[in-house]
C-alpha positions in Angstrom: 0.0 0.0 0.0 1.3 3.4 -1.0 2.0 5.7 2.0 0.1 8.6 0.4 -3.0 6.5 -0.4 -6.3 7.4 1.3 -8.1 4.5 3.1 -11.8 4.7 2.7 -14.5 2.7 4.4 -18.0 2.8 3.0 -21.4 1.3 4.0 -25.0 1.4 2.8 -28.0 0.3 4.8 -31.7 -0.2 4.2 -34.2 -1.1 6.9 -36.8 -3.1 5.0 -35.0 -3.7 1.7 -36.5 -1.6 0.2 -37.0 0.7 3.1 -35.5 3.7 4.8 -31.9 3.8 3.5 -28.7 5.7 4.3 -25.0 5.7 3.2 -21.8 6.5 5.1 -18.2 7.3 4.1 -15.1 7.4 6.3 -11.9 8.7 4.7 -8.5 8.4 6.4 -5.8 10.5 4.8 -2.2 10.3 6.1 -1.5 13.3 8.3 -5.1 14.5 8.5 -8.0 13.9 10.9 -10.6 11.4 9.6 -13.3 12.8 7.3 -16.8 11.4 7.8 -19.9 11.9 5.7 -23.4 10.2 5.9 -26.9 10.9 4.8 -30.3 9.4 4.2 -31.5 8.3 0.8 -35.3 7.8 1.2 -36.8 4.4 0.2 -34.1 2.3 -1.4 -32.8 -1.3 -1.4 -29.7 -2.3 0.5 -27.7 -2.8 -2.7 -28.6 0.6 -4.1 -27.5 2.1 -0.7 -24.2 0.3 -0.9 -23.5 1.5 -4.5 -24.5 5.0 -3.5 -21.9 4.9 -0.7 -19.3 4.0 -3.2 -20.2 6.8 -5.6 -20.4 9.3 -2.7 -16.9 8.2 -1.5 -15.5 8.7 -5.0 -17.1 12.1 -5.4 -15.8 13.2 -2.0 -12.3 11.9 -2.8 -12.3 13.8 -6.1 -13.4 17.0 -4.3 -10.6 16.6 -1.8 -8.1 16.2 -4.6 -7.1 12.7 -3.6 -5.3 10.6 -6.2 -4.8 7.1 -4.7 -7.6 5.3 -3.0 -8.0 2.0 -1.0 -11.7 1.5 -0.6 -13.2 -1.1 1.8 -16.8 -2.3 1.7 -18.6 -5.0 3.5 -20.8 -5.6 0.4 -19.2 -8.5 -1.4 -21.9 -8.1 -4.2 -20.9 -4.5 -4.9 -17.1 -5.3 -4.8 -17.4 -8.4 -7.1 -19.8 -6.6 -9.5 -17.6 -3.6 -9.9 -14.6 -5.8 -10.5 -16.5 -7.8 -13.1 -16.4 -11.0 -11.2 -20.2 -11.1 -10.7 -22.7 -10.2 -13.5 -25.1 -7.4 -13.0 -28.6 -8.2 -14.1 -30.5 -5.6 -12.2 -30.9 -2.4 -14.3 -30.9 -0.1 -11.3 -27.6 -1.5 -10.1 -26.1 -1.6 -13.6 -26.2 2.2 -14.2 -24.9 2.8 -10.6 -22.0 0.4 -11.3 -21.2 2.2 -14.6 -21.2 5.6 -12.8 -18.8 4.2 -10.1 -16.5 2.8 -12.8 -16.5 6.1 -14.6 -15.5 8.0 -11.5 -12.8 5.5 -10.7 -11.0 6.3 -13.9 -10.4 9.9 -12.7 -7.9 8.6 -10.1 -4.3 7.5 -10.4 -5.3 4.2 -8.7 -8.3 2.7 -6.9 -8.4 -0.6 -5.1 -11.8 -2.0 -3.9 -11.7 -4.7 -1.2 -14.4 -6.7 0.5 -14.1 -6.7 4.3 -16.3 -8.3 7.0 -18.8 -6.2 8.8 -16.8 -6.1 12.0 -14.0 -4.4 10.1 -16.3 -1.7 8.9 -17.8 -0.6 12.2 -17.5 3.1 12.0 -19.2 3.4 8.6 -21.9 1.0 9.8 -22.4 3.1 12.9 -22.7 6.3 10.8 -25.5 4.7 8.7 -27.5 3.8 11.8 -27.0 7.3 13.3 -28.3 8.8 10.1 -31.3 6.5 10.0 -32.1 7.0 13.7 -31.9 10.8 13.3 -34.4 10.7 10.3 -36.8 8.4 12.1 -40.2 10.2 13.0 -40.6 10.8 16.7 -43.0 8.5 18.5 -46.5 9.9 19.1 -47.4 11.0 22.6 -48.9 8.3 24.9 -52.6 7.8 24.6 -54.8 9.4 27.2 -56.1 7.2 30.1 -58.8 4.9 28.8 -57.8 5.5 25.2 -56.2 2.7 23.2 -53.0 3.5 21.3 -53.1 3.0 17.6 -51.7 -0.3 16.4 -48.3 -0.2 14.7 -48.5 -1.5 11.1 -46.6 -4.7 10.6 -43.4 -4.5 8.6 -43.5 -5.8 5.1 -40.7 -8.1 3.9 -40.2 -8.1 0.2 -39.6 -11.8 -0.4 -39.3 -11.2 -4.2 -36.3 -8.9 -3.9 -34.6 -11.1 -1.4 -35.1 -14.1 -3.7 -33.8 -12.1 -6.7 -30.7 -11.0 -4.9 -30.0 -14.5 -3.6 -30.4 -16.1 -7.0 -28.2 -13.5 -8.6 -25.5 -14.3 -6.1 -25.8 -18.1 -6.8 -25.9 -17.7 -10.6 -22.8 -15.5 -10.6 -20.9 -18.1 -8.4 -22.0 -20.9 -10.6 -20.8 -19.1 -13.7 -17.4 -18.5 -12.1 -17.1 -22.1 -10.9 -18.0 -23.5 -14.3 -14.9 -21.8 -15.7 -12.8 -23.7 -13.2 -12.1 -20.7 -11.0 -11.9 -21.1 -7.3 -13.0 -17.5 -6.4 -15.4 -16.9 -4.8 -15.1 -19.8 -2.3 -18.2 -21.5 -1.0 -17.6 -19.8 2.3 -17.6 -16.3 0.6 -20.8 -17.2 -1.3 -22.4 -18.3 2.0 -21.4 -15.0 3.7 -23.0 -13.1 0.9 -26.2 -15.1 1.0 -26.3 -14.6 4.8 -26.0 -10.9 4.3 -28.8 -10.8 1.7 -31.1 -12.8 4.0 -30.2 -10.7 7.0 -30.7 -7.3 5.2 -34.0 -8.6 3.8 -35.4 -9.2 7.2 -35.5 -13.0 6.9 -32.9 -13.4 9.6 -32.6 -11.4 12.8 -29.5 -9.3 13.3 -27.7 -9.9 16.5 
């Protein structure tokens, strides 16, 4: 790693997939304090939020005049798709990936690395802070003898979860059919787990 390279951690989150979404960027430049940016995105899928975080990071790095970037994301799907290791079948993600690739060409070098969620804690924390800040305040307690309105049940979009999971499996099958060993079964399982977790099928710890 070059000593003058900026180390960037990014994250995108969606509560509901699609649901309330946010992005976060943490930039560490040698000799400078960390630079943090986050924001809400409205109703988006988790994958769109992850791609938006990448684009926001590249735009911020360009604005700061940075030339060499080491970007870390806990979205294996985004990392593999941008690198061309996974195919992109979703049109919404395709144009986001193209925008990210165009921005990456403006730098002297850009490396994009998949890291586990525990290695991306600050960016994840900033996403949650942004989402919590944008959450509507709870209504005042009901008066004595008056029933409080029922909270609507959350809707899980099974179709989107299934689509993302199948896309992950198809991409892995295509790579393995060419005799390549990457991604490993363990990495594919991690990605499937992330898709199920973000889709609300599994409960986060």
